[in-house]
Residue frames relative to the residue before (quaternion, step in Angstrom):
aa qw qx qy qz dx dy dz
I 1.0000 0.0000 0.0000 0.0000 0.00 0.00 0.00
V 0.6544 0.4941 -0.3075 0.4827 3.59 0.97 -0.86
A 0.6676 0.5360 -0.3061 0.4165 3.57 0.94 -0.89
V 0.8271 0.2178 -0.0858 0.5109 3.58 0.83 -0.94
K 0.4174 -0.7601 0.4127 0.2787 3.58 1.36 0.07
V 0.6923 0.2772 -0.2759 0.6064 3.54 1.26 0.57
I 0.5805 -0.5350 0.4413 0.4267 3.56 -1.23 0.10
P 0.4172 -0.7103 0.5001 0.2671 3.63 -0.69 1.05
N 0.6732 -0.4739 0.3419 0.4531 3.56 -1.22 0.27
L 0.7046 -0.5212 0.2976 0.3785 3.52 -1.22 0.64
W 0.6678 0.5089 -0.3169 0.4411 3.61 0.86 -0.91
I 0.6568 0.4940 -0.3104 0.4777 3.61 0.88 -0.91
S 0.6451 0.5172 -0.3215 0.4616 3.59 0.95 -0.83
L 0.6695 0.5059 -0.2922 0.4587 3.57 0.90 -0.94
V 0.6968 0.4649 -0.2789 0.4696 3.58 0.78 -1.00
S 0.6466 0.5333 -0.3193 0.4421 3.60 0.99 -0.82
F 0.6811 0.4399 -0.2801 0.5139 3.57 1.19 -0.47
V 0.7385 0.4602 -0.2459 0.4270 3.58 0.71 -1.10
A 0.6753 0.5116 -0.3261 0.4194 3.63 0.77 -0.92
P 0.6913 0.4345 -0.3076 0.4885 3.67 0.78 -0.81
M 0.6047 0.5499 -0.3588 0.4509 3.60 1.10 -0.64
L 0.6499 0.4999 -0.3114 0.4803 3.59 0.98 -0.81
G 0.6352 0.5209 -0.3251 0.4685 3.58 1.05 -0.76
G 0.6549 0.5026 -0.3055 0.4745 3.56 0.99 -0.83
M 0.6265 0.5308 -0.3275 0.4674 3.56 1.04 -0.79
A 0.6585 0.5010 -0.3070 0.4703 3.58 0.93 -0.89
E 0.6253 0.5420 -0.3336 0.4516 3.58 1.02 -0.80
L 0.6752 0.4870 -0.2904 0.4718 3.59 0.94 -0.86
I 0.6363 0.5130 -0.3290 0.4730 3.58 1.00 -0.77
L 0.6606 0.4922 -0.3074 0.4763 3.58 0.93 -0.87
N 0.6173 0.5377 -0.3410 0.4620 3.58 1.10 -0.68
D 0.6461 0.4993 -0.3201 0.4803 3.59 0.96 -0.81
Y 0.6344 0.5264 -0.3235 0.4646 3.57 1.02 -0.80
S 0.7107 0.4649 -0.2575 0.4609 3.58 0.86 -0.97
D 0.7415 0.4211 -0.2126 0.4771 3.58 1.10 -0.69
R 0.2600 0.8002 -0.5140 0.1672 3.61 1.15 0.31
K 0.6749 0.4999 -0.3061 0.4481 3.61 0.87 -0.89
V 0.6923 0.4645 -0.2715 0.4809 3.58 0.92 -0.91
D 0.6550 0.5424 -0.3165 0.4203 3.59 0.97 -0.83
K 0.4932 0.6343 -0.4397 0.4014 3.61 1.21 -0.26
Y 0.7368 0.4053 -0.2134 0.4973 3.57 1.09 -0.76
I 0.7533 0.4070 -0.2006 0.4762 3.58 1.04 -0.77
R 0.8204 0.0378 0.0523 0.5682 3.56 0.81 -1.07
P 0.0425 -0.8549 0.5167 0.0177 3.60 0.50 1.14
W 0.6063 0.5691 -0.3489 0.4322 3.61 1.23 -0.25
R 0.4416 0.7022 -0.4619 0.3140 3.62 1.24 -0.20
P 0.6414 -0.5847 0.3344 0.3673 3.61 -1.01 0.75
L 0.7012 0.4602 -0.2942 0.4583 3.61 0.87 -0.83
V 0.6751 0.4903 -0.2950 0.4656 3.58 0.93 -0.85
S 0.7127 0.4544 -0.2540 0.4702 3.58 0.95 -0.88
G 0.5066 -0.6699 0.4085 0.3573 3.59 1.25 -0.24
K 0.4373 0.7012 -0.4596 0.3252 3.61 1.24 0.16
M 0.7698 0.1390 -0.0889 0.6165 3.57 1.26 -0.44
K 0.4080 -0.6995 0.5311 0.2494 3.55 -1.04 0.78
A 0.6168 -0.5695 0.4010 0.3667 3.56 -1.14 0.67
E 0.6451 0.5258 -0.3240 0.4500 3.59 0.96 -0.80
S 0.6349 0.5276 -0.3230 0.4629 3.58 1.03 -0.78
A 0.6299 0.5319 -0.3299 0.4600 3.57 1.02 -0.78
L 0.6632 0.4997 -0.3069 0.4650 3.57 0.93 -0.87
I 0.6404 0.5133 -0.3239 0.4707 3.58 1.00 -0.78
L 0.6533 0.5090 -0.3103 0.4668 3.60 0.93 -0.87
A 0.6473 0.5062 -0.3166 0.4739 3.61 0.96 -0.85
F 0.6531 0.5120 -0.3117 0.4629 3.59 0.93 -0.87
M 0.6500 0.5101 -0.3168 0.4658 3.60 0.98 -0.83
A 0.6514 0.5074 -0.3185 0.4656 3.60 0.97 -0.82
I 0.6510 0.5112 -0.3102 0.4676 3.58 0.94 -0.89
T 0.6716 0.5055 -0.2967 0.4532 3.58 0.85 -0.97
T 0.6673 0.4922 -0.3034 0.4695 3.59 0.89 -0.91
G 0.6447 0.5252 -0.3169 0.4562 3.59 0.97 -0.83
F 0.6795 0.4757 -0.2942 0.4748 3.58 0.95 -0.82
L 0.6305 0.5194 -0.3449 0.4623 3.58 0.99 -0.71
L 0.6363 0.5046 -0.3244 0.4850 3.59 1.02 -0.76
T 0.6394 0.5380 -0.3225 0.4447 3.58 0.95 -0.88
L 0.6414 0.5404 -0.3270 0.4354 3.58 0.95 -0.83
T 0.6213 0.5587 -0.3500 0.4236 3.61 1.09 -0.59
L 0.6095 0.5673 -0.3550 0.4251 3.60 1.20 -0.35
Y 0.2196 -0.7940 0.5284 0.2051 3.59 1.21 -0.48
N 0.4966 0.6404 -0.4150 0.4135 3.56 0.98 0.91
L 0.3899 -0.7590 0.4776 0.2095 3.57 -0.48 1.24
I 0.6306 0.5328 -0.3446 0.4468 3.61 0.97 -0.77
C 0.6537 0.5032 -0.3143 0.4698 3.60 0.94 -0.84
L 0.6558 0.5066 -0.3106 0.4656 3.57 0.95 -0.85
L 0.6688 0.4867 -0.3029 0.4733 3.60 0.91 -0.85
A 0.6272 0.5257 -0.3348 0.4671 3.61 1.00 -0.76
A 0.6657 0.4987 -0.3004 0.4668 3.59 0.96 -0.87
L 0.6582 0.5022 -0.3104 0.4672 3.60 0.96 -0.83
L 0.6571 0.5001 -0.3062 0.4735 3.57 0.97 -0.85
A 0.6382 0.5216 -0.3240 0.4643 3.60 0.98 -0.81
L 0.6434 0.5075 -0.3228 0.4735 3.59 0.98 -0.79
A 0.6474 0.5139 -0.3222 0.4614 3.60 0.91 -0.89
I 0.6539 0.5103 -0.3129 0.4627 3.59 0.93 -0.87
A 0.6526 0.5100 -0.3194 0.4604 3.60 0.92 -0.87
L 0.6679 0.4926 -0.3044 0.4675 3.59 0.96 -0.82
I 0.6458 0.5055 -0.3190 0.4749 3.60 0.96 -0.83
Y 0.6520 0.5177 -0.3176 0.4538 3.59 0.89 -0.92
N 0.7328 0.4298 -0.2511 0.4640 3.56 0.80 -0.96
A 0.6112 0.5134 -0.3598 0.4831 3.60 1.20 -0.27
S 0.6802 0.4941 -0.2777 0.4649 3.57 1.23 -0.41
T 0.1073 0.8521 -0.5089 0.0580 3.59 1.05 0.70
R 0.7035 0.4559 -0.2733 0.4717 3.60 1.02 -0.64
R 0.7880 0.2755 -0.1296 0.5351 3.60 1.11 -0.56
R 0.0834 0.8577 -0.5026 0.0695 3.58 0.90 0.88
Y 0.5659 0.6168 -0.4029 0.3702 3.60 1.05 -0.57
M 0.6653 0.4936 -0.3035 0.4707 3.59 1.12 -0.55
A 0.7268 0.4696 -0.2318 0.4445 3.57 1.17 -0.51
H 0.4255 0.7142 -0.4749 0.2887 3.64 1.19 -0.11
G 0.6605 0.5112 -0.3064 0.4566 3.58 0.95 -0.84
L 0.6239 0.5372 -0.3327 0.4599 3.55 1.06 -0.72
L 0.6788 0.5012 -0.3001 0.4451 3.55 0.83 -0.98
A 0.6266 0.5521 -0.3350 0.4363 3.59 1.05 -0.72
I 0.5655 0.6034 -0.3826 0.4119 3.58 1.18 -0.48
N 0.6025 0.6078 -0.3636 0.3678 3.60 1.06 -0.68
L 0.6265 0.5079 -0.3567 0.4714 3.61 1.02 -0.61
A 0.6298 0.5173 -0.3302 0.4761 3.58 1.03 -0.75
L 0.6376 0.5277 -0.3278 0.4555 3.59 1.04 -0.71
C 0.5889 0.5541 -0.3684 0.4588 3.61 1.13 -0.55
I 0.6309 0.5150 -0.3236 0.4817 3.57 1.06 -0.77
A 0.6533 0.5096 -0.3106 0.4659 3.59 0.91 -0.93
Y 0.6377 0.5447 -0.3196 0.4411 3.56 0.96 -0.91
G 0.7163 0.4526 -0.2608 0.4627 3.58 0.72 -1.06
Y 0.6445 0.5220 -0.3209 0.4573 3.57 0.98 -0.85
A 0.7000 0.4675 -0.2732 0.4657 3.57 0.84 -0.99
A 0.6063 0.5584 -0.3618 0.4355 3.60 1.04 -0.68
A 0.7245 0.4275 -0.2409 0.4841 3.57 0.95 -0.87
A 0.8010 0.3159 -0.1440 0.4877 3.59 0.84 -0.97
S 0.3424 -0.7656 0.4680 0.2785 3.60 1.30 -0.31
A 0.7507 0.2312 -0.1746 0.5937 3.59 1.23 0.34
M 0.4222 -0.6660 0.5442 0.2865 3.56 -1.32 0.05
S 0.1354 -0.7777 0.6081 0.0837 3.55 -1.25 0.40
T 0.7000 -0.4252 0.3495 0.4550 3.55 -1.32 0.03
L 0.6256 0.5393 -0.3359 0.4527 3.58 0.99 -0.80
A 0.6369 0.5207 -0.3300 0.4629 3.59 0.95 -0.83
L 0.6614 0.5057 -0.3094 0.4594 3.59 0.93 -0.84
I 0.6311 0.5168 -0.3266 0.4773 3.59 1.04 -0.75
L 0.6572 0.4997 -0.3059 0.4742 3.59 0.95 -0.87
M 0.6390 0.5214 -0.3200 0.4662 3.57 1.03 -0.77
L 0.6467 0.5083 -0.3167 0.4723 3.59 0.97 -0.81
M 0.6358 0.5152 -0.3234 0.4752 3.58 0.99 -0.81
A 0.6623 0.5003 -0.3061 0.4662 3.60 0.92 -0.88
F 0.6422 0.5243 -0.3211 0.4578 3.59 0.98 -0.85
T 0.6983 0.4664 -0.2956 0.4554 3.61 0.74 -0.99
D 0.6313 0.5177 -0.3393 0.4673 3.59 1.03 -0.71
S 0.6858 0.4840 -0.2862 0.4621 3.57 0.85 -0.94
F 0.6439 0.5216 -0.3265 0.4547 3.59 0.96 -0.84
S 0.6857 0.4748 -0.3017 0.4619 3.58 0.82 -0.93
T 0.6373 0.5232 -0.3297 0.4598 3.58 0.98 -0.79
T 0.6497 0.5206 -0.3125 0.4573 3.58 0.95 -0.88
M 0.6594 0.5044 -0.3088 0.4641 3.57 0.94 -0.85
I 0.7043 0.4709 -0.2738 0.4552 3.57 0.82 -0.99
T 0.6928 0.4700 -0.2970 0.4593 3.60 0.93 -0.79
S 0.5700 0.5706 -0.4043 0.4313 3.62 1.20 -0.13
V 0.5311 0.6720 -0.3948 0.3324 3.60 1.19 -0.45
P 0.7127 0.4476 -0.3046 0.4460 3.66 0.68 -0.91
D 0.6806 0.4999 -0.2808 0.4560 3.58 1.18 -0.49
A 0.3872 0.7779 -0.4528 0.2000 3.61 1.23 -0.19
V 0.6827 0.4840 -0.3046 0.4549 3.61 0.80 -0.93
G 0.6870 0.4747 -0.2781 0.4748 3.59 0.87 -0.94
D 0.6136 0.5394 -0.3452 0.4619 3.58 1.03 -0.76
A 0.6633 0.5031 -0.3041 0.4631 3.57 0.89 -0.92
K 0.6467 0.5154 -0.3181 0.4636 3.60 0.95 -0.84
G 0.7232 0.4388 -0.2328 0.4798 3.57 1.02 -0.86
G 0.5505 -0.6544 0.3702 0.3630 3.58 1.29 -0.03
A 0.5112 0.6272 -0.4378 0.3921 3.62 1.23 0.22
I 0.2245 -0.7647 0.5912 0.1237 3.55 -0.87 0.95
T 0.0193 -0.8110 0.5825 -0.0500 3.54 0.05 1.35
A 0.7271 -0.4015 0.3040 0.4666 3.57 -1.28 0.00
S 0.6762 0.4967 -0.2997 0.4542 3.59 0.93 -0.86
V 0.6456 0.4944 -0.3208 0.4856 3.59 1.07 -0.67
R 0.7118 0.4743 -0.2546 0.4511 3.56 0.87 -0.97
L 0.7864 0.3312 -0.1551 0.4978 3.57 0.82 -1.04
G 0.4918 -0.5857 0.4674 0.4435 3.54 1.16 -0.65
E 0.6177 -0.5953 0.3714 0.3552 3.53 -1.08 0.74
R 0.6676 0.5153 -0.3135 0.4365 3.59 0.88 -0.89
K 0.6873 0.4781 -0.2934 0.4615 3.60 0.85 -0.93
A 0.6312 0.5190 -0.3423 0.4637 3.59 1.01 -0.73
A 0.6540 0.4992 -0.3118 0.4753 3.59 0.97 -0.82
E 0.6504 0.5122 -0.3186 0.4616 3.60 0.96 -0.81
L 0.6478 0.5108 -0.3166 0.4682 3.56 0.96 -0.86
G 0.6481 0.5143 -0.3120 0.4670 3.57 1.01 -0.77
L 0.6726 0.4890 -0.2980 0.4687 3.57 0.98 -0.78
I 0.6147 0.5353 -0.3463 0.4644 3.59 1.07 -0.70
């Protein structure tokens, strides 16, 4: 709507909402899969840790969400959307592969929210603009600060589970300060 100053056609609107949502869902599922060891200490009620869902089922669900999101993206015939989706997938995989060194990946993960803005903007306008870049920067800084601050309550459990998050590496106070800045 911001990009074209009207409501885009129904298909573009639907795909611009559903495809990034599926990507975000897959990212969260992969995060739960990667954090099973740490979640024993922090979130023992999570489906994988509690045994309500099998690890293989989580991977299948994540793969189905990713595949469906990419198939929807292809219907837009938009290179920017496709590149944003591929980059978001790469970031999610890198982040979830870095279970032991998460403090280095918080900035990467924050890029994915900015990519959602780029995706939706490009889907509607077929191009990027200065406004899109400003919105992406706002989304990145919000996501980065939120990620830093929300790592604080998990610091003790992360350390027990062997994950080196920002709060474990920098200390809870410094991670919170960095998030607030």
